[in-house]
N, C-alpha and C positions, 0 to 999 in steps of 0.2 A: 049260502056263502061258504067259500072254501076256507078251512082253518089253516093256520100256519103249520109248518112241518113239525111233526113229533114222531119219533121212531125209537125202536129198541131192538136189540139182538138177543137171541138165546143160543147158547152153545152147549152141546153135549161133548164131553171130553173122553178120549180114550186114556187108559192107564196102562203103561208099559212097564213090566217088571224086568229090570236088567239083572238082578241078582236073586235067583230062585232060593238061595240059602236063607233069605229073610223069613221064609216059611209062612208068608201071609198071602193067601190068594187075593187077586184084584178085587173080587166082589166083597171081601171082608175089609180090605185096606181102604176102600172108598168110604166106608162107614167110620173108620178110625180117623181119616182125614177130615171128614165133616165134623166129627166131634171135637177134634183138636182146633179146627177153625173157629168154632163157636165158643168152646169152653176154655181153651187156653189162650188163643189169640184175641178173644173178645171182639170178633169182627162183626157181630150182630146178635140178633135174638133168635133162638131156636123155637120152632113151633111148639105150642102146648096142646094143640087141637088137631083133629083130623081135617085135612083140606079136601080130600077126595077119597074114594075107596082104596086107592093105591098110594095114598100119602098119609100114613099114620102120624101121630104126634112124634116129634123129634126127627122127622124125615128131612127137614131142611129149615130154612129161616130167612128172614129179611136182614139186610146188611146195613151198616152205618152209611154206606154210600147210596142207599135207597134201592139197590138191586136185590137179587135173591139167589142163594145157593140151595140146591136140593138134590136128591137122588132120584133119577128117573130111569126105570128099566135097567138098573145096575150101573148107570153112568152118573157121574157128578155133572150137574147141569147148572149153568150160570145164566141168569137173565139180567141184562143191564137195567138201570133205572130209565125212566122216560127222559129222552134227550131231544133238544131242539136244533142242534147244529151238527154239521158233519164232523168237525174236529172233536166235538164233545162226545158223540157216539163212538168214535174211534178210541178216544181216551178211556171211556168206561168199558168198552169191549176188552181192551188190553189190560185194564185194571183187574178184570176177572182172571185173565191168564196169569198175571203176576201174583195175585193173591194165592192161587193154587201152587204156583212154583215156590213162593215164599213159605207156604205151609210145609211142603216137603222138606225144605231146607231146615226149618225150625224143628221138625220131627227127626232130623238126622238121616233122612232117607233120600237125599238128592242124588247120591251115587247109586242107589239101589232101584229107583223107580223114577219115571217121568210121566208128566201129563202130555198127551199128544193131541193137538188140535187138528184133527182130520175127520173123515167121515166113513172110513172103510176099515173093517177088520179083515186082513188078508187070510187069516187062518180059517174063519168061519164063513166069510162072504157077507157078514152082517153089515148094516149101515147104521150110522147114528147121525143125528140131525144138526143142522144150522138153520135156525128159524129167524125170520125177519117180521117185524111188526110196524105197520104204518097207520097212523090215525087219519081218517077221512071223515067228512061230514055225513050225517044221516041221509042227505039227499044225493050222495054219490050213487051212480047207477050200478048197484050191487046185484046185477043180473048176469045171466050168461052172455047176453048181448053186450052189456056194458063192460064186464070183465073180459069179454072176448077181445077187446082192443089191447088188453094187457098181455095176453098169451103169447103172441109172436115176439114181443119184446123180451119176455122172460125166457123163452126158448132160445133166443139168439144171444142174450147178454153173457152167456157162459164163455164167449170168446175172449172176454176180459175179466170175468168174475170166477172162472173155473180154477180149482186148485190143482188139477192134474192127478193122474194115478197110473200105476202100472197095470196092464192087462185089462180084463173085462170081467163082469160078473154074470153068472148064469141066473137068469130069472125064469121061473117056470110059467106054464099056462100060455105059452106062445108069444110072449112079449119079446124077449131077446134070447135066442138060443145060439150059443157059441158054435161056430161052424156053418151057420146059415150064411149063404153068400151075400144076403142083404146086409148082414152084420158080421163081417169077417173078423176073426180073432186078430187083434192088433196088440203090439207091445205097450202102447201108451195112448191114453186119451185125455182130453182136456178137462173133463168134469168127473168128480167122484160120485155125485148123486144121480147123474143122468140114467144109469142103468137101473135104478131103483124106482123111478117114477113110472106109474102105470096108467094114469088117467089124466085128463085135463082139468076136470072139476070133481071135487068130492068133499063131503062135510067133515069127515073124521080124519084124524091124523095117522093113527097107528095101523089101521087096517087096509088102507088103500091110498098110498102116497100119490098125491096129485100135483099138478103144476100150480093150481090155485086151490087153497083150502077155503071152503065156503061157509064155515062155521061162523055164526054171528054172535060173537062174544066180545063186546066193545071194551070191557074193563074201564068204562067211563060212563057218563050220562047217556043211556041208550036212546034218549029222545034227541040227542044232538050229534052223536058220533057213531062211527063204525070202526072196526079194526081190521085192516087187511093183514092176514096171517099167511106168510109164505114159507114153504118148507122144501123147495126144490133146490136151493142154493148150496154151495160148498162153504166150508169154514175157511176164511182167508187169514193168512199171516201178514200179508202186505197191507199196511195202512192205506196206501194209495188204492189198492183193489177194493178194500172195504168201503172207503169213502165213495169210490166210483160206483160200486154196486148199489149202495144205499141211495146215493144222490141221484143217479139216473132213474132208479125206480120211483123215487118220490116225484121227480119231474114228470115222468110219464103218467103217474096218477093225477097230477095237476092237469095235464092235457086232457085226460079222460073226463075229469070232473067238469072242465070248461067246455067240453064238447068239440075239441079241436084235435083229437088224436088221429093219426093216420088210419085209414080204413084198409087194414091188412088182415087177411085170414090165411092160415096154413092148411094145407090139404090134410095132414095128419100130424098134429103138434107133438104127440108122444114119440112117434117115429122120427120126426125132425130133430127132437132133442137128442136122441141117441146117434143119429147120423152125424150131426155136427160134432158131438163129443168124440166120435170114433174115426173121423176122417183123417187118415194118416197124411194126406197131402195138404190139409188145412185150406181146401177151397170152400168148404162149408156150404155146399150146394143143397138146396131144399126146393120144395114145390109149394106154390101157393094154392089156395082153394080152387082157383080156376085152372089148375094144373100147369100154370106157367112157371118157368124156372126162376129162382131167385137165389141169393146168397145171404148168409147170416149178416155179413157186413152191409149189404144193400138194405136189408130190413132195418138194421140199426141206424143207418143214415137217414132213413125216412123219419124215424122218431126224432133224431137229432135235429133235422131241418125244421120240423114242426116246433120243437122246443126253442130253437134259435129265433124263429119267427114270432112266437107268442110270449116267450118268457125271458128273453135276454134283457139284462139290466134290472131284473126284479130285486136281486140282492147279491151280496158278495158270494155266498155259497153257490147260488145258481150259475153265476158267471164262471166260477171255477169248474163246476160240473160240465158246462158246455165246452169250455176250452179243453179240459182233460179228456172228455169224451171224444172230441174230434181228433185230438192228437193221437189218442190210443188207436182209434179206428184207422187213421192214416198209417201208423206203424204196423198194424196188423195187415193192412192191405198190401203194403210194399214188402212185407216179410222181413222187416228189419228187426229181427228178434232181439238183438243186443240192446236195443232201446227199451225193450219191455222188461229186462231183468231188474228185479226189485219192485216193479210196478204191477206185474201180472204174475200170479203165483204159478200157473201151469207152465208158462214160458220160462220162469226162473228155475223151476224144478227140472224141466226138460234140459235146459242148458247145463245144469249141474250133472245130471245123469249122463248125458252124451259125452261131456268132457271126461268124466270118470271112466266111462266105458272105453274111450279112446286111449287113455293113459294106461289102463290095466288090461286092455285087449279082451274085454268081456263082451258077451252077447246078452240080448234082452232077457233071456230066461235064467240068467245067473241069480241065485237067491241073494247075493250080496246087494243087488239093486233094491230089493224089497226093504232091506234094512236102511238103505240110504233114503228111500222114499219116506219111511216113517221118521227118520231123523230130520228131514226137512221140516216136519211139523212139531218137533220137540220144543216144548216151552222153556226148557232150561237154556238160558243164553249161552252157557258153556258148551252145549251139545247141539242145539238146534242149528241146522244148516242155513235157515233163512236169515238168522241174525247176522251172519257174516256178510251176506249181500247187503243188508240194511246199513251196516257200518260203512260200506264202500260207496253207497249212493244215498246221500242225504235227501235227494229230491223225492224219494218214495215215502218220506214221512209226512203225516198230516197232523201230528201232535208232537208233544215233547215228552221226554222222560219225566220231567218235573210235573207236568199235567197228569200223567198216568199215576205217579205216586200220590198226588192229591186225590185223584179219582178213586183210589183204593179205600179212602177214609171219609171223603166228603161227597155230598150229592150234587147233582146239577142245581143251579141256583134259580132257574126260571120255570121249573115244573113242580108238581105236587110231591116229587121225590124229596124236595127240601123239607116239607112239613112232615112227611113220613119219617125221614131220617132224624129230625128233631125229636119226635116222639119215641123212636127207638133208643136214642141216646139217653133220654130222660128215664125210660123204663129200665135201662141197664143200671141206673143208679138207685132204683127202688125195687122192693120185692112186692110186685102186684100181679094179679092175674091179667092176662092180655091175650089178644088175638089180632094179628096184623094181616091185612089183605092189601091188594093193590088200590082198592077204592075206599077202604075204611080201616079204622083201628078201634078195637074195643078194649077198654080198660076198666076193670072193676065193675063190669056190667053196663057201663056207659059207652055209647057209640059216637064216634067222630067220623063223619062222611067226607070223602075227598073225590067227588065224581068229576070235577073239572080238572083235567090233567095239565092245563095251562096256568092254574093258580098255585102259588107256592104254599098257601095255608099256614105260613110261619106264625103270623100274629094270632090266628084262630087256634092253631095247635097249642101254642104257648098258654093261651087263656083256658083252653079246654083242660089241659093237664093241671094247671095251678088252681083253677077255680072250682073244681069238683071235690066232693067229699072223700073220694078214694085216696087223695094225696095225704090226708091227715093220719 
């Protein structure tokens, strides 16, 4: 039986220093920000224990909203709590953005530094991640054949889920070499992560970035669930793009589970990913496994038509997904880019850059454009270029500012994040030894298990805390 939708997002943030005179290198400042968030803002509980070989005590912690902040490979990373609806996951995604920006303000550093929600360091060529998590049942076809139905969709969804970037990245070992006629150097491409994906399937995250991560780590009852963990996508500023990215992916996973996904295979998925991202004419032409030509839009329409046939009317979220998906593909196909501003990040950024270039009479290699590219992703509403577009077009919103404010402090009410947040709040009122994980909480040597992500555990958690000896 297919479970209901449950998803979460993980974001690694860049930290941009505007004022070098503050004398704090970024790698040190992220630790100070983390400490301020937990110790001064009381946003949650800092870890008291090792979580992994690279996560010592104090590296991060769980939040009052049920999510988690921690430091990963020098970046502050935020994982949303478990969410069941599109508006909910968008609100909790943005709650992480706002918590970090608020922390900089309260530290008096908002003029000196900014968090950047992007995936590329233009100085080093490094990339940092935007990961997606989708819960599926244990009987989901978690094989190369089953997941193979997901690959063409993921390769082509960047046409509406990409965040856009200037230039291209050099990737060694023959994957993408600038100057290669197959991959011409271009001034702008639609995806930030495409250049960094080197295989279609791989188990580990850090050593071989793949289209689909095949690690089986459900973070739930392993007898009932699996977790699809994706790391090929870009970090989105647009609420509309985030909802469309997550929503269409969840719908396609439903089609695969039900055995009704389109039978499409790409000749070379990794190459197609880069070809689509780098196509300056945005025809997005690729080749199928039988060497027949196709386009990213035609592949997406195949998935859309299957979803309309089998899933239309399922619920309000699904009907919004199907409508938004079709409208976006129509606008992409007709090239009506002005309709995509505010809804598709790469199109919004390209529109801003091209208008600025025309006004200032600049060329694509002007370093000024790199600064503008980064400012598009700036999470400070006073500086971030995306926020201006959002104010002009309310249709790109999928949540409200009030919901985001609430999501900074309160968990989703329909998942185990509610029980986790309750225990965190109670622990913050008592001096007790603890260990908090996604699936369990340990207090005073006693364990409380939360392996069902669809259960709130509120009543059980309250009783666990109040009826054990550690409370006395």
